[in-house]
Structures are given as C-alpha cells and as structure tokens.
C-alpha positions as CSV (number, residue, x, y, z in Angstrom):
1,M,0.0,0.0,0.0
2,P,1.4,3.5,-0.9
3,I,2.5,5.5,2.1
4,A,0.1,8.4,1.2
5,E,-2.8,6.0,1.1
6,R,-1.9,4.4,4.4
7,K,-1.5,7.8,6.1
8,E,-4.9,8.9,4.8
9,R,-6.5,5.7,6.2
10,E,-4.8,6.2,9.5
11,R,-6.0,9.8,9.6
12,R,-9.6,8.8,8.9
13,A,-9.4,6.1,11.6
14,R,-8.1,8.6,14.1
15,I,-10.9,11.1,13.3
16,Q,-13.5,8.3,13.7
17,L,-11.9,7.3,17.0
18,I,-12.2,10.9,18.3
19,R,-15.8,11.2,17.1
20,N,-16.8,8.0,18.8
21,A,-15.2,9.0,22.1
22,A,-16.7,12.5,21.8
23,L,-20.2,11.2,21.1
24,K,-20.1,9.0,24.1
25,T,-18.8,11.8,26.3
26,F,-21.4,14.3,25.1
27,A,-24.2,11.7,25.6
28,E,-23.0,11.0,29.2
29,N,-22.2,14.5,30.3
30,G,-24.1,16.9,28.0
31,Y,-22.5,19.6,26.0
32,H,-21.6,21.9,28.9
33,G,-20.3,19.1,31.1
34,T,-17.9,17.9,28.3
35,S,-14.5,19.3,27.9
36,M,-11.9,18.7,25.2
37,E,-9.6,17.3,27.9
38,R,-12.2,14.7,28.9
39,I,-12.8,13.7,25.3
40,A,-9.0,13.3,24.8
41,E,-8.9,11.0,27.9
42,N,-11.7,8.9,26.6
43,A,-10.1,8.6,23.2
44,E,-6.8,7.8,24.9
45,L,-5.1,10.6,23.0
46,G,-3.1,13.6,24.0
47,K,-4.9,16.9,24.1
48,A,-2.6,18.3,21.5
49,T,-3.5,15.5,19.1
50,L,-7.2,16.2,19.6
51,Y,-6.7,19.9,18.8
52,Y,-4.7,18.9,15.7
53,Y,-7.8,17.3,14.3
54,F,-10.5,19.6,15.8
55,K,-9.9,23.2,16.8
56,S,-12.8,23.4,19.3
57,K,-15.6,21.5,21.0
58,D,-18.1,23.1,18.7
59,E,-16.3,22.0,15.6
60,L,-16.1,18.4,17.0
61,L,-19.8,18.5,17.9
62,L,-20.8,19.6,14.4
63,S,-18.6,16.9,12.9
64,I,-20.4,14.2,14.9
65,L,-23.8,15.5,13.9
66,E,-22.8,15.7,10.2
67,D,-21.4,12.2,10.4
68,G,-24.6,11.0,11.9
69,I,-26.8,12.7,9.3
70,R,-24.8,11.3,6.5
71,E,-24.8,7.8,7.9
72,F,-28.6,7.9,8.5
73,F,-29.5,9.0,5.1
74,D,-26.9,6.7,3.4
75,R,-28.6,3.8,5.1
76,I,-32.0,4.9,3.8
77,E,-30.7,5.3,0.2
78,R,-29.1,1.8,0.3
79,E,-32.5,0.4,1.3
80,W,-34.2,2.3,-1.5
81,E,-31.9,0.5,-4.0
82,T,-33.6,-2.8,-3.2
83,S,-37.2,-1.4,-2.7
84,E,-39.7,-2.4,-5.3
85,S,-42.2,0.5,-4.9
86,L,-42.6,4.1,-3.8
87,L,-44.7,2.9,-0.8
88,E,-42.0,0.5,0.2
89,Q,-39.4,3.2,0.0
90,I,-41.5,5.4,2.3
91,Q,-41.9,2.6,4.8
92,Q,-38.2,2.0,4.8
93,I,-37.5,5.4,6.3
94,A,-39.1,4.5,9.7
95,L,-37.6,1.0,9.7
96,V,-34.1,2.4,9.0
97,G,-34.7,5.0,11.8
98,A,-35.5,2.2,14.3
99,H,-32.4,0.2,13.4
100,F,-30.2,3.3,13.4
101,F,-31.3,4.5,16.9
102,A,-31.0,1.0,18.3
103,A,-27.4,0.7,16.9
104,Y,-26.4,4.2,17.8
105,P,-28.5,5.4,20.8
106,N,-26.0,8.1,21.7
107,Y,-26.8,10.0,18.5
108,F,-30.4,10.5,19.7
109,K,-29.2,11.5,23.1
110,L,-27.1,14.2,21.5
111,Y,-30.0,15.3,19.3
112,Y,-32.4,15.4,22.3
113,Y,-29.9,17.4,24.3
114,L,-29.7,19.9,21.4
115,T,-33.5,20.3,21.2
116,A,-33.5,21.2,24.9
117,H,-30.9,23.9,24.4
118,P,-32.4,26.3,21.9
119,A,-29.3,28.6,21.5
120,L,-27.0,25.6,20.9
121,N,-29.5,24.0,18.6
122,R,-29.8,27.2,16.5
123,K,-26.1,27.4,16.2
124,A,-25.8,23.8,15.1
125,M,-28.7,24.0,12.7
126,R,-27.3,27.1,11.0
127,Q,-24.2,25.2,10.0
128,L,-25.9,21.9,9.3
129,Q,-28.9,23.3,7.4
130,P,-27.4,22.9,3.9
131,L,-26.6,19.2,4.5
132,I,-30.0,18.6,6.0
133,Q,-31.8,20.3,3.1
134,E,-29.7,18.3,0.6
135,K,-30.6,15.0,2.3
136,T,-34.3,15.7,3.0
137,R,-34.8,17.0,-0.6
138,R,-34.7,13.4,-1.8
139,V,-37.4,12.4,0.8
140,Q,-39.6,15.3,-0.4
141,E,-39.1,14.2,-4.0
142,L,-40.2,10.7,-3.0
143,F,-43.4,11.9,-1.3
144,L,-44.2,14.3,-4.2
145,Q,-43.7,11.5,-6.7
146,A,-46.0,9.2,-4.6
147,Q,-48.6,12.0,-4.7
148,Q,-48.3,12.5,-8.4
149,R,-48.8,8.8,-9.0
150,G,-51.8,8.7,-6.7
151,V,-50.2,6.7,-4.0
152,L,-50.5,9.4,-1.4
153,K,-53.3,12.0,-0.9
154,P,-52.4,15.5,-2.1
155,Y,-51.7,17.0,1.4
156,P,-49.0,19.8,1.5
157,T,-45.8,17.8,0.7
158,D,-43.5,19.8,3.0
159,Q,-45.9,19.4,6.0
160,L,-46.4,15.7,5.3
161,V,-42.6,15.1,5.2
162,E,-42.1,17.2,8.3
163,I,-44.8,15.3,10.3
164,F,-43.5,11.9,9.2
165,G,-39.9,12.9,10.0
166,A,-41.0,14.0,13.5
167,L,-42.7,10.6,14.1
168,V,-39.5,8.8,13.0
169,M,-37.3,10.9,15.2
170,G,-39.7,10.2,18.1
171,L,-38.6,6.6,18.0
172,G,-35.6,7.6,20.0
173,Q,-37.9,8.4,22.9
174,F,-38.3,4.7,23.5
175,L,-34.6,3.8,23.7
176,D,-34.7,3.3,27.5
177,R,-37.6,0.9,27.2
178,D,-36.8,-0.7,23.8
179,A,-33.0,-0.9,23.7
180,D,-33.1,-3.6,21.1
181,A,-33.8,-3.2,17.4
182,R,-36.9,-5.5,17.5
183,G,-38.8,-3.3,19.9
184,L,-38.1,-0.1,17.9
185,R,-38.9,-1.9,14.6
186,E,-42.3,-2.9,15.9
187,K,-43.0,0.8,16.7
188,A,-41.7,1.8,13.3
189,Q,-44.2,-0.6,11.7
190,L,-47.0,1.1,13.8
191,I,-45.8,4.5,12.6
192,N,-46.1,3.3,9.0
193,Q,-49.5,1.8,9.5
194,I,-51.0,4.7,11.4
195,F,-49.5,7.5,9.3
196,L,-50.1,5.8,5.9
197,N,-53.7,4.8,6.8
198,G,-54.4,8.5,6.8
199,A,-52.1,9.6,4.0
200,L,-52.7,6.7,1.5
201,M,-55.1,7.2,-1.4
202,Q,-58.0,4.7,-0.9
203,K,-59.8,3.1,-3.8
204,E,-62.9,5.2,-3.3
205,D,-60.7,8.3,-3.5
206,N,-59.8,7.5,-7.1
207,R,-63.4,7.2,-8.2
C-alpha cells in the first residue's frame, strides 16, 4: 500500500476514534459538562493530538452531527436501491430509523440534548442546514412522486414530510424501554400503519 494512502486511512481512523469518544462523552455528560480534555482522555489521546484534528468543542460536535446525518440517510438510500415500490421506500424510512437508533443510541441522546438547548440548537442548525436540506430533498421528492402517482393524498408535501420525520425521530424516545432493534422496529411498523392509513389514497378516493 502506498505511504500516502496508508496515512490517509490512519487519519480517517483517528478522526472516527475521536468522534466515537466525543459522542459517548457528550451523551453521558451533556455539552456543557464535556471538555476537550475529557474527550481526549476517553479517546486515549493527548490533548494536542485532539486539537490537531478539531480546533474546538463546537467543531467536533458539528462533525459528529454531520457524520450521523450522512450515515442515517446513506442507510435509507441503500435500502431504497432494493425497494420495489414508492410505498416500500417510504416505509423503509421509519424502519431504518428504528435500526439506526438501536445501533447508535448516543446520536439520539445528543439530538435530544440539542433540542432542549435552543441557543446551541440554532447554532448547530445554521451550519448543518445545507446538508439537512440536501438529504431531505430526496425524501420530499419521493413523497411528491408518490402523490403525483396517486399513492398518497395531495396534502401539502412539506408538511407531510415534516410530520412523518417527527414521528420517525420520536422513535428515540423509546430507547430506554426498547433498547433492542426489535422493539423499535415494531413501533416503526406502527408508525407506517398509522401514518399511511391517513395519507394513502384509498380506492374510493380514485373514483
């Protein structure tokens, strides 16, 4: 393996190590209770090494959130590749959400902490908004396409996506009771059934 390629792989591995340690530390101690020094200790790295990769706690926090957003939507898009219909693609969103939160519960803890701290949440959302818009645009296109093909009722698409997204994010509220993927998946299936029963076009609607 070329030296440059090996160094790049080592750099990426080091960054992921730091993100994982920071995510766990943020989830356990909250944003204000977390210091760069504590993150460095949990990552078993020197503080200088941590600052070499991330200049501040805010920069590290945003990097974690960005990584989580990308991973979540990448999982959805991989499932869409094997889905046979628009309806199945919509249903996959909640099912992927259940699996993601079960596999990475600390992401939801960090998200929940942010929602409880409006100033910090606004700061994070300002920087992450372009990525979020990029990723959710594909979901909006999916819902719009489903409406155009008569799969979903013609409710305002933006509101429909927003409400469905809030239901999916709400799965994280059950992490303490349903720590396993099976429990969350059952609730995701209920979300699909309850939400789509109201949003799906019925045969009599097409008459």
